[in-house]
C-alpha positions in Angstrom: -11.9 6.2 24.1 -14.0 4.1 21.7 -12.7 4.0 18.1 -15.2 5.3 15.6 -14.6 2.4 13.3 -15.3 -0.1 16.1 -18.5 1.8 17.0 -19.7 1.7 13.4 -18.9 -2.0 13.1 -20.9 -2.7 16.2 -23.9 -0.8 14.8 -23.5 -2.6 11.5 -23.4 -6.0 13.2 -26.6 -5.1 15.2 -28.3 -4.3 11.9 -27.0 -7.5 10.3 -28.4 -9.6 13.2 -31.9 -8.2 12.6 -31.7 -8.8 8.9 -30.2 -12.3 9.3 -32.9 -13.4 11.8 -35.6 -12.3 9.3 -33.9 -14.2 6.5 -33.5 -17.4 8.6 -37.1 -17.2 9.7 -38.2 -16.8 6.1 -36.1 -19.7 5.0 -37.2 -22.1 7.8 -40.9 -21.2 7.3 -40.6 -21.5 3.6 -39.1 -25.0 3.8 -41.8 -26.2 6.1 -44.5 -24.8 3.8 -42.7 -26.2 0.8 -42.8 -29.8 2.1 -46.6 -29.6 2.5 -47.3 -27.9 -0.9 -48.2 -30.3 -3.7 -48.8 -27.8 -6.5 -45.8 -27.3 -8.7 -46.4 -23.6 -9.5 -46.8 -22.7 -5.8 -43.6 -24.7 -5.0 -41.7 -22.6 -7.6 -42.7 -19.4 -5.9 -41.7 -20.7 -2.5 -38.3 -22.0 -3.7 -37.7 -18.6 -5.3 -38.5 -16.8 -2.0 -36.1 -19.1 -0.1 -33.4 -18.7 -2.7 -33.6 -14.9 -2.5 -33.4 -15.1 1.3 -30.3 -17.3 1.1 -28.7 -15.0 -1.5 -29.4 -11.8 0.6 -28.0 -13.5 3.8 -24.9 -14.5 1.9 -24.3 -11.0 0.7 -24.9 -9.4 4.1 -22.5 -12.0 5.7 -19.8 -11.0 3.2 -20.2 -7.3 4.2 -19.5 -8.1 7.9 -16.8 -10.7 7.0 -18.6 -13.8 8.4 -17.0 -16.2 6.0 -18.4 -19.4 7.5 -22.0 -18.1 7.2 -21.2 -17.0 3.6 -19.9 -20.5 2.8 -23.0 -22.3 4.0 -25.3 -19.9 2.3 -23.4 -20.4 -1.0 -23.9 -24.2 -0.8 -27.6 -23.5 0.1 -27.9 -21.3 -3.0 -26.5 -24.0 -5.2 -29.0 -26.6 -3.9 -31.9 -24.1 -4.2 -30.8 -23.1 -7.7 -30.9 -26.8 -8.7 -34.4 -27.1 -7.2 -35.5 -24.0 -9.2 -34.2 -25.5 -12.5 -35.9 -28.8 -11.8 -32.5 -30.6 -11.6 -33.1 -31.7 -8.0 -36.4 -33.2 -6.8 -37.9 -32.0 -3.6 -38.1 -34.6 -0.9 -38.6 -34.8 2.8 -35.0 -35.9 3.3 -33.8 -32.9 1.3 -36.0 -30.5 3.3 -34.6 -32.0 6.5 -31.1 -31.4 5.3 -31.9 -27.8 4.4 -33.6 -27.2 7.7 -30.5 -28.6 9.6 -28.4 -26.2 7.5 -30.6 -23.2 8.8 -30.0 -24.5 12.3 -26.3 -24.5 11.8 -26.5 -21.0 10.4 -28.3 -19.9 13.5 -25.6 -21.4 15.7 -22.9 -19.7 13.6 -24.6 -16.4 14.0 -24.7 -16.9 17.7 -20.9 -17.0 17.9 -20.3 -14.4 15.2 -16.7 -13.1 15.0 -15.5 -16.0 17.2 -14.0 -18.1 14.4 -11.6 -19.8 16.9 -14.6 -21.6 18.4 -15.7 -23.2 15.1 -14.6 -26.8 14.3 -13.8 -26.2 10.6 -13.5 -29.8 9.5 -17.1 -30.6 10.7 -18.3 -27.4 9.1 -16.7 -28.4 5.9 -18.4 -31.8 6.1 -21.8 -30.1 6.3 -21.0 -27.9 3.3 -19.8 -31.1 1.5 -23.0 -32.9 2.3 -25.0 -30.0 0.9 -22.9 -29.9 -2.3 -23.2 -33.7 -2.5 -27.0 -33.5 -2.6 -26.6 -32.0 -6.1 -25.0 -35.1 -7.5 -26.1 -37.8 -5.1 -29.7 -37.4 -4.2 -30.4 -38.7 -0.7 -31.9 -42.2 -0.7 -35.3 -42.8 0.9 -33.6 -44.8 3.7 -31.2 -42.1 4.6 -31.8 -40.2 7.7 -30.1 -36.8 7.1 -31.5 -35.2 10.1 -30.0 -37.7 12.5 -26.8 -38.0 10.4 -26.1 -34.3 10.9 -27.6 -34.0 14.3 -24.2 -34.1 15.9 -22.8 -31.3 13.7 -23.8 -28.2 15.6 -22.6 -29.3 19.1 -19.3 -30.5 17.6 -18.8 -27.3 15.6 -17.8 -25.4 18.6 -15.0 -26.9 20.6 -13.9 -25.3 23.8 -10.3 -24.1 24.1 -9.8 -26.6 26.9 -10.9 -29.5 24.6 -8.0 -29.1 22.2 -6.1 -32.4 21.9 -2.3 -32.7 21.7 -2.4 -34.1 18.2 -4.1 -31.0 16.8 -1.7 -28.7 18.6 1.3 -30.6 17.3 -0.1 -30.4 13.8 -0.7 -26.7 14.0 2.7 -25.9 15.3 4.4 -28.1 12.7 6.3 -30.2 15.2 8.1 -33.2 13.6 7.4 -36.5 15.4 10.4 -37.9 17.2 9.8 -41.3 15.5 10.8 -39.8 12.2 14.1 -38.1 12.6 15.4 -36.1 9.6 18.4 -34.0 8.8 16.2 -31.0 9.6 16.3 -32.0 13.3 19.3 -29.7 13.7 17.0 -26.7 12.9 14.1 -25.1 14.7 11.1 -23.2 13.5 10.6 -19.7 14.6 7.4 -17.7 13.9 7.9 -14.9 11.4 6.4 -12.3 13.8 9.0 -13.2 16.4 11.8 -12.7 13.8 10.2 -9.3 12.9 10.1 -8.4 16.6 13.8 -9.2 17.1 14.7 -7.4 13.9 12.8 -4.3 15.2 14.8 -4.5 18.4 18.1 -4.8 16.5 17.1 -1.7 14.4 16.5 0.2 17.7 20.2 -0.5 18.5 21.1 1.9 15.6 20.2 4.8 17.9 22.8 4.0 20.6 25.3 3.2 17.8 24.7 6.7 16.3 25.0 8.2 19.8 28.3 6.4 20.4 29.6 7.8 17.2 28.4 11.3 18.2 30.3 10.9 21.5 33.5 10.0 19.7 33.1 13.1 17.5 32.5 15.3 20.6 35.6 13.9 22.3 37.6 14.6 19.2 36.4 18.2 19.2 37.2 18.6 22.9 40.7 17.3 22.3 41.2 19.8 19.4 39.9 22.7 21.6 42.3 21.7 24.4 45.2 21.5 21.9 44.4 24.9 20.5 44.3 26.4 24.1 47.6 24.8 24.9 49.1 26.3 21.7 47.8 29.8 22.7 49.4 29.6 26.1 52.7 28.6 24.7 52.6 31.7 22.5 51.8 34.1 25.4 54.7 32.9 27.6 57.5 34.7 25.7 55.5 37.9 25.8 55.2 37.7 29.6 58.9 37.0 30.0 59.8 40.0 27.9 57.5 42.2 30.0 59.2 40.8 33.1 62.6 41.9 31.8 61.4 45.4 30.8 59.9 46.0 34.2 63.0 44.8 36.0 65.3 47.3 34.2 63.1 50.4 33.6 60.9 50.8 36.6 61.9 51.9 40.2 63.5 49.2 42.2 60.6 48.8 44.7 57.8 48.9 42.1 59.8 46.8 39.6 60.7 44.2 42.2 57.1 43.9 43.2 55.8 43.6 39.6 58.6 41.2 38.7 57.7 39.1 41.7 54.1 38.9 40.6 55.1 38.1 37.0 57.4 35.3 38.2 54.5 33.8 40.2 52.3 34.0 37.0 54.9 32.3 34.9 55.4 29.6 37.4 51.6 29.0 37.4 51.6 28.9 33.6 54.4 26.3 33.6 52.5 24.2 36.1 49.3 24.6 34.0 51.1 23.3 31.0 51.9 20.1 32.9 48.2 19.7 34.0 47.0 20.4 30.5 49.4 17.7 29.2 47.9 15.2 31.7 44.4 16.2 30.7 45.3 16.0 27.0 46.6 12.5 27.5 43.5 11.4 29.4 41.3 12.8 26.6 43.2 11.0 24.0 43.0 7.7 25.9 39.2 8.3 26.4 38.7 9.1 22.7 40.7 6.0 21.7 38.6 3.8 24.0 35.3 5.4 22.9 36.3 4.9 19.3 37.1 1.2 19.9 33.8 0.7 21.7 32.0 2.4 18.9 33.6 0.2 16.2 32.9 -3.0 18.3 29.3 -1.9 18.8 28.9 -1.1 15.1 30.4 -4.5 14.1 28.2 -6.5 16.5 25.0 -4.6 15.4 25.8 -4.9 11.7 26.6 -8.6 12.1 23.5 -9.3 14.1 21.3 -7.4 11.6 22.9 -9.2 8.7 22.4 -12.6 10.3 18.7 -11.9 11.1 18.1 -10.7 7.6 19.6 -13.9 6.2 17.1 -15.8 8.4 14.3 -13.9 6.6 15.4 -14.9 3.1 13.0 -17.0 1.1 13.1 -18.4 -2.4 11.4 -16.2 -5.0 9.2 -19.2 -5.9 7.4 -19.0 -2.6 5.9 -15.7 -3.8 4.5 -17.4 -7.0 2.3 -20.1 -5.6 -0.9 -18.2 -6.2 -0.1 -17.0 -9.7 -0.6 -20.2 -11.8 -4.1 -20.7 -10.6 -4.9 -17.0 -10.6 -3.7 -16.5 -14.2 -5.5 -19.7 -15.3 -8.8 -18.7 -13.8 -8.6 -15.1 -15.1 -7.6 -16.2 -18.6 -10.5 -18.7 -18.7 -12.9 -16.1 -17.5 -11.9 -13.8 -20.4 -11.9 -16.7 -22.9 -8.2 -16.6 -23.4 -5.6 -19.4 -23.4 -2.1 -18.9 -21.9 0.9 -20.6 -20.4 2.7 -19.2 -17.3 6.4 -19.8 -17.3 8.5 -19.3 -14.2 12.3 -19.0 -14.2 14.8 -18.4 -11.4 12.5 -19.3 -8.6 15.4 -20.5 -6.4 16.8 -17.0 -5.9 16.4 -16.0 -2.2 15.0 -12.6 -1.4 14.0 -10.9 1.9 10.6 -12.3 3.1 9.2 -8.8 3.7 10.1 -7.7 0.2 8.4 -10.8 -1.2 5.3 -10.0 0.8 5.3 -6.4 -0.3 5.7 -7.5 -4.0 2.8 -10.0 -4.0 0.1 -7.5 -5.0 2.3 -5.7 -7.5 3.1 -9.0 -9.3 -0.6 -9.9 -9.3 -1.3 -6.4 -10.8 1.3 -7.0 -13.5 0.1 -10.5 -14.4 -3.5 -9.2 -14.5 -2.4 -6.4 -16.7 -0.6 -8.8 -19.1 -3.7 -11.0 -19.3 -6.3 -8.2 -19.6 -4.4 -5.7 -21.8 -1.7 -7.8 -23.4 -2.8 -11.3 -24.3 -5.2 -11.3 -27.2 -8.2 -13.6 -27.8 -7.1 -16.9 -29.5 -8.8 -16.0 -32.8 -7.0 -12.7 -32.9 -3.7 -14.3 -32.1 -4.1 -16.8 -34.9 -5.0 -14.1 -37.4 -1.7 -12.4 -36.5 0.3 -15.6 -37.1 0.8 -16.2 -33.4 0.0 -19.4 -31.4 -3.5 -19.5 -30.0 -2.0 -19.9 -26.5 -0.3 -16.8 -25.1 2.7 -16.9 -22.9 3.5 -14.9 -19.7 7.0 -15.2 -18.3 8.2 -14.5 -14.8 11.9 -14.5 -14.5 14.1 -13.6 -11.5 17.9 -13.2 -11.6 20.6 -11.7 -9.5 22.1 -8.5 -11.1 24.8 -8.0 -8.5 25.6 -8.8 -4.8 22.7 -6.7 -3.5 20.2 -6.4 -6.4 17.7 -8.8 -8.1 15.9 -8.2 -11.4 12.3 -9.5 -11.8 10.9 -9.6 -15.4 7.2 -10.0 -16.1 6.7 -10.3 -19.9 4.0 -11.3 -22.3 3.9 -12.0 -26.0 0.7 -10.0 -26.5 -0.3 -6.9 -28.4 2.0 -4.5 -26.7 1.2 -1.0 -25.3 -0.7 1.3 -27.6 1.3 4.5 -27.0 -1.2 6.7 -28.9 -4.0 5.7 -26.5 -1.7 6.1 -23.5 -0.8 9.7 -24.6 -4.5 10.4 -25.3 -5.5 9.2 -21.8 -2.6 11.2 -20.2 -3.7 14.4 -22.0 -7.3 13.9 -21.0 -6.2 13.8 -17.3 -3.8 16.8 -17.7 -0.8 14.6 -16.8 0.9 16.2 -19.8 -0.1 18.7 -22.4 -0.8 17.7 -26.0 2.4 19.4 -27.1 4.5 17.6 -24.5 2.9 14.3 -25.4 3.9 14.7 -29.0 7.5 15.4 -28.1 7.8 12.3 -25.9 10.0 9.5 -27.1 9.0 5.8 -26.8 10.6 5.6 -23.3 8.8 8.7 -22.0 5.5 7.7 -23.5 5.7 4.2 -22.0 6.4 5.8 -18.6 3.0 7.5 -18.8 1.3 4.2 -18.2 2.6 4.4 -14.6 0.8 7.6 -13.9 -2.3 7.3 -11.7 -5.6 7.4 -13.6 -4.1 6.7 -17.0 -6.0 3.8 -18.6 -6.8 2.7 -22.1 -10.1 1.1 -21.1 -13.4 3.0 -21.5 -15.2 1.1 -18.7 -14.1 0.4 -15.2 -14.4 -3.2 -14.0 -13.0 -5.1 -11.0 -10.1 -6.1 -13.3 -9.1 -2.9 -15.0 -10.1 0.5 -16.2 -9.2 2.6 -13.1 -5.6 3.3 -14.3 -4.3 2.6 -10.8 -2.7 -0.8 -11.2 0.6 0.2 -12.7 0.8 3.4 -10.5 0.4 1.2 -7.4 3.1 -1.1 -8.7 5.6 1.8 -9.3 4.9 3.3 -5.9 5.4 0.0 -4.1 8.6 -0.8 -6.0 10.0 2.6 -5.3 9.0 2.4 -1.6 11.1 -0.8 -1.4 14.1 1.0 -2.8 13.8 -0.4 -6.4 12.7 0.9 -9.8 10.6 -0.4 -12.7 10.9 0.1 -16.4 8.4 -1.0 -19.1 9.4 -2.0 -22.6 6.9 -2.7 -25.4 6.8 -3.6 -29.1 3.6 -3.6 -31.2 2.3 -7.2 -31.6 5.4 -8.5 -29.9 4.5 -8.0 -26.3 5.4 -6.0 -23.2 8.0 -6.6 -20.5 8.3 -5.0 -17.1 11.8 -4.9 -15.6 11.9 -4.5 -11.8 15.1 -4.0 -9.9 14.8 -4.8 -6.2 17.2 -5.1 -3.3 17.8 -8.7 -2.1 17.4 -7.5 1.5 15.8 -4.6 3.2 18.5 -1.9 2.9 19.3 0.2 6.0 17.7 3.6 5.7 20.2 6.2 4.7 19.4 9.9 4.4 21.0 13.1 3.4 20.8 15.8 6.2 20.0 19.3 4.8 19.2 22.7 6.3 16.1 24.5 4.9 14.3 27.4 6.5 16.7 27.2 9.4 15.6 23.7 10.3 17.2 20.3 9.8 15.5 17.7 7.5 16.3 14.2 6.2 15.9 13.3 2.5 15.9 9.5 1.7 19.1 8.7 -0.3 17.2 6.4 -2.6 15.2 9.3 -4.0 18.2 11.6 -4.6 19.6 11.5 -8.1 22.5 13.7 -7.3 23.7 16.7 -5.2 25.1 19.7 -7.1 26.5 23.2 -6.5 25.2 25.9 -8.8 26.0 29.6 -9.3 23.8 32.4 -10.6 25.3 32.1 -14.1 24.0 28.5 -14.4 20.4 29.5 -13.7 18.2 30.0 -16.7 14.6 31.3 -16.9 12.3 29.1 -19.0 8.6 30.1 -19.2 8.9 32.2 -16.0 10.4 29.3 -14.1 14.0 29.0 -12.9 15.9 26.0 -14.4 19.3 24.5 -14.5 20.9 21.9 -16.8 21.4 18.4 -15.4 22.7 15.8 -17.8 22.0 18.4 -20.6 18.3 18.4 -19.7 16.5 21.4 -18.2 15.3 20.8 -14.7 13.1 23.2 -12.7 14.7 24.8 -9.7 12.8 25.7 -6.5 13.8 26.5 -2.9 13.0 23.7 -0.5 12.1 26.2 2.2 9.5 27.7 -0.2 7.9 24.3 -0.9 7.8 23.6 2.9 6.3 27.1 3.4 9.2 28.1 5.7 11.0 31.5 5.7 14.3 31.5 3.8 17.4 31.9 6.0 19.7 32.5 3.0 19.8 35.4 0.5 19.4 34.8 -3.2 22.4 33.4 -5.0 24.7 36.3 -5.8 27.1 36.7 -8.8 30.1 35.4 -6.9 28.2 32.9 -4.7 27.1 29.3 -5.2 24.4 27.3 -3.5 23.8 23.6 -2.9 20.9 21.8 -4.7 19.4 18.3 -4.4 18.0 16.7 -7.6 15.0 14.5 -6.9 13.0 12.4 -9.4 10.0 10.1 -9.5 8.5 8.9 -12.7 8.2 11.8 -15.2 8.8 14.5 -12.6 12.3 15.7 -11.9 13.2 18.8 -9.9 16.1 20.5 -8.2 15.7 21.8 -4.7 17.9 24.6 -3.3 18.9 24.2 0.3 20.9 26.3 2.7 23.4 23.6 3.6 24.1 20.0 3.0 25.5 18.3 6.2 26.2 14.9 4.6 24.7 11.4 4.4 24.3 9.0 7.2 22.3 6.0 8.4 19.2 7.0 10.3 16.5 5.4 12.3 13.1 6.4 11.1 10.0 6.5 13.3 6.5 6.7 12.1 4.4 9.6 13.2 1.8 8.9 15.9 -1.7 10.3 16.1 -2.8 13.0 15.3 0.2 13.4 13.0 -0.2 10.2 11.0 -0.5 12.0 7.7 1.2 15.4 7.2 1.9 16.7 3.8 5.6 16.5 2.7 6.5 14.6 5.9 7.0 10.8 5.9 8.3 10.3 9.5 10.9 11.5 12.0 14.4 10.5 12.7 16.4 10.8 16.0 20.0 11.7 15.2 23.0 10.7 17.3 23.0 14.1 18.9 19.5 13.5 20.2 18.0 16.1 17.8 14.8 15.1 16.0 14.7 15.7 12.3 11.6 15.3 10.0 12.0 12.8 7.1 10.7 14.3 3.9 8.2 12.5 1.7 9.7 12.9 -1.8 6.5 12.1 -3.7 4.6 14.8 -1.7 7.5 17.3 -2.2 7.4 16.8 -6.0 3.7 17.3 -6.1 3.9 20.4 -3.9 6.7 21.9 -5.9 4.9 21.4 -9.2 2.0 23.4 -7.9 4.1 26.4 -6.7 5.7 27.7 -10.0 4.0 29.4 -12.8 1.9 26.3 -13.4 0.0 27.3 -10.2 -1.3 30.4 -11.9 -2.3 28.4 -15.0 -4.6 26.2 -12.9 -5.9 28.9 -10.6 -8.7 29.9 -12.9 -9.7 26.3 -13.5 -9.7 25.5 -9.8 -11.9 28.6 -9.0 -14.3 27.6 -11.8 -14.5 24.1 -10.5 -15.0 25.4 -6.9 -18.0 27.3 -8.0 -19.5 24.2 -9.6 -18.9 22.2 -6.5 -20.5 24.5 -3.9 -23.3 22.0 -3.9 -22.4 18.6 -2.4 -22.1 15.8 -5.0 -25.0 13.4 -4.5 -25.1 9.6 -5.0 -28.0 7.2 -5.1 -27.4 3.8 -3.5 -29.7 1.0 -4.8 -29.5 -2.1 -2.7 -32.2 -4.5 -1.5 -30.1 -5.7 1.5 -30.4 -3.3 4.4 -27.0 -4.3 5.8 -25.3 -3.6 2.5 -27.3 -0.5 2.0 -26.3 1.0 5.4 -22.6 0.0 4.8 -22.5 1.8 1.4 -24.3 4.8 2.7 -21.9 5.2 5.6 -18.8 4.8 3.4 -20.0 7.4 1.0 -21.2 9.9 3.6 -17.9 9.6 5.5 -16.2 10.5 2.2 -18.3 13.7 2.0 -21.0 12.8 -0.5 -24.8 13.4 -0.1 -26.4 9.9 -0.3 -29.9 8.8 -1.1 -31.1 5.2 -1.1 -33.5 3.0 -3.0 -34.6 -0.6 -2.2 -34.7 -1.9 -5.8 -34.4 -0.8 -9.5 -38.0 0.4 -9.8 -37.7 2.5 -6.7 -34.4 3.9 -8.0 -35.7 4.8 -11.4 -38.6 6.8 -9.8 -36.1 8.5 -7.5 -33.7 9.7 -10.2 -36.6 11.0 -12.2 -37.8 13.2 -9.3 -34.4 14.2 -7.7 -31.0 15.1 -9.0 -28.0 12.8 -8.5 -24.5 12.9 -9.8 -24.0 9.1 -9.8 -25.8 5.8 -9.1 -24.3 2.8 -7.2 -26.5 -0.2 -7.7 -26.7 -3.9 -6.9 -27.6 -6.2 -9.8 -29.8 -8.9 -8.3 -32.9 -7.1 -6.9 -36.7 -7.7 -7.0 -39.0 -5.9 -9.6 -36.1 -4.4 -11.6 -32.5 -5.6 -11.5 -29.4 -3.5 -11.9 -28.9 -4.3 -15.6 -32.5 -3.2 -16.4 -32.1 -0.1 -14.3 -28.9 0.8 -16.1 -30.5 0.3 -19.5 -33.5 2.4 -18.5 -31.2 5.3 -17.4 -29.3 5.1 -20.7 -32.5 5.1 -22.7 -33.8 8.2 -20.9 -32.7 11.5 -22.7 -32.6 13.4 -19.4 -30.5 10.7 -17.6 -28.3 9.3 -20.3 -25.1 10.9 -19.0 -25.7 9.8 -15.4 -22.8 7.5 -14.4 -23.8 4.1 -13.1 -21.5 1.8 -11.0 -22.7 -1.8 -10.5 -21.5 -3.5 -7.3 -22.6 -7.2 -7.5 -21.7 -10.8 -6.5 -22.0 -11.9 -10.2 -18.4 -12.2 -11.3 -18.6 -14.2 -14.5 -17.4 -12.8 -17.8 -21.0 -13.1 -19.2 -22.4 -10.9 -16.5 -19.6 -8.4 -16.8 -20.2 -8.1 -20.5 -23.9 -7.7 -19.9 -23.1 -4.8 -17.6 -21.0 -3.2 -20.3 -23.7 -3.7 -22.9 -26.3 -2.1 -20.5 -24.1 1.0 -20.3 -22.5 0.7 -16.9 -19.5 2.9 -16.2 -17.9 0.5 -13.7 -18.5 -3.1 -12.6 -17.2 -4.0 -9.2 -17.4 -7.6 -7.9 -18.3 -7.9 -4.2 -15.9 -10.8 -3.6 -13.0 -8.3 -4.2 -14.9 -5.3 -2.8 -12.8 -2.7 -1.0 -14.2 0.7 0.0 -11.0 2.4 -1.3 -11.6 0.9 -4.7 -15.2 2.1 -4.7 -14.2 5.7 -3.7 -11.4 5.7 -6.3 -13.9 4.8 -9.0 -16.4 7.4 -7.9 -13.7 10.1 -7.7 -12.6 9.2 -11.2 -16.1 9.4 -12.6 -17.4 12.6 -10.8 -14.5 13.9 -8.7 -14.1 14.5 -4.9 -16.9 16.0 -2.8 -16.8 19.7 -1.9 
């Protein structure tokens, strides 16, 4: 069966080929005409046309992820831009070079998607020669056409033509002529280690099964011992009956019954001997099974520990990208800062480091964008003009590491955080006023809470810190934020040094068995009816002297209860779960205990089921669903009285959204236009299109749209001018505008803000989920 995504990608590539051929033809034809045109004004028009074709081809190549084509087009753009600005003279040699570049582009497009067949060093040399034309104009004697004539054939090396030297370089083999102390070690690919680790984790199932067999043998031995004890008790009774029959009944009858009873007693005596033999064999078998189980558990645990140690990497390996990233982002915002790193030698599991890469980038970006002030502002506060961001890693105990990301900036404005949270109905105004500093700071981790009024590619969505918290908690850690006005903010992250084995608490709810991850459980308690209080029509209990809402787990899972309400003389078990600001207690029918479990991801079509994170196979062979705690808390919050509170609002909103939300896509590139249209239609929106700003303005005046997604660089009217026209129109002034563009400088972003755009997304970091999140925040989800 053909995957829908693959089918769409094939259609998108076919559309791209048509557009790319047109752009290449326009560029080649324009270059040939340019060389023969002596009039300067006409040359300017032709150069502008070629420049636009190169720019459009670059943007379309980025959409379909053809990075080599994008790189060549970028260099072409730079050369053509210099020609437009009269910084580079037009010559035959330069035109030859540009024509050869279009030939290379054609060759690259012919092998689209087959990056393995591209000789990257020679392709880099071509790009370097284009870039070099900006600073070193080609001399009249140079022959650029012949100089690069060998580039296209050499760009594509066959697999059979790979030489041994290149293979050795790629694999990282150390030459035998240079022996080092590291010769006692070997390099193993990370994916191979992951595969072995996966197989070791699979050994957990037979280990659990072996433990289950030991338990079953123990139960069988106990049953046999109880049976033996019952038989020993019945023998005296049978002997008493034998004596009574012998003395009180007639001789013939008594003799006959006494004879039968004697036979029965002899059988029971013999059975006792057989039972003793069976009991001894069961005990030996149980002892052997127990020894095998302990040996298997020891070997598996040792093997797992050794492989985990192989996957440990120093914390500094995670930070290679951060110095340059922070420097470029700070310069882009006109800020000055120093990044200080401490404790980089501490070793942490490679998978944890990989998972923490994006969260740390989010935190550093947050510190630069929200924390560090402009140099002039810092000086006015008596601070050094250069801000400081500190990344420190230290070991808290034998299994936990603490990562601190701190800045000396302005700190978190708690009043703005509370206001944003109230605006999103995360908390009520009354609840926000009662929050202490810790509780108010925790609001920053709620999805959608942001102190920025405009959404950009850097900030404004209110998702960065929420993503960080979710990722840290998924790794079995936790994060705490501390802030002081004008002194800075610090994020304290506690992480396991290695991937912890998954442990879960087995519970019965609705007559079924479920697994709750141990890392999400604050505590397990038993409560009686006298401990339950009613607060605002919701059952609550006291946990750590704080009121915690109480719900039945079976009710949240929409399963019938198998247990009656808690009576005056009865008690029930409850599991207290917490995540962020939400803390709830779930009543269950029975808690069976905690154990290590092997979790399996759900397969299609069960990839995403509400409240379920996966499934676990227990030692008994029974399959138990693993509960998704975050989903559980969200589902539980909707069930109590709060559900009635929101019912009217939801019904009102439903009436408003009977009509599909509509979006206008403004993009001059047909490839980008089709891609955006497909993304938005797949998300459930009604989509209209326009080819430039002028066409878009006419369209929004004659039709009704809920939002506009626009490119910036377009003929006739660009995205900035379109946004300004919309804001100046009384009928359209409230229409949200999202700019999606390749212009990523601070000046362009500020120009978008000045024009009145609601969001500014840079194409270099474009991700369809980001776009959909921005749109949902501005106008909501489609009907």
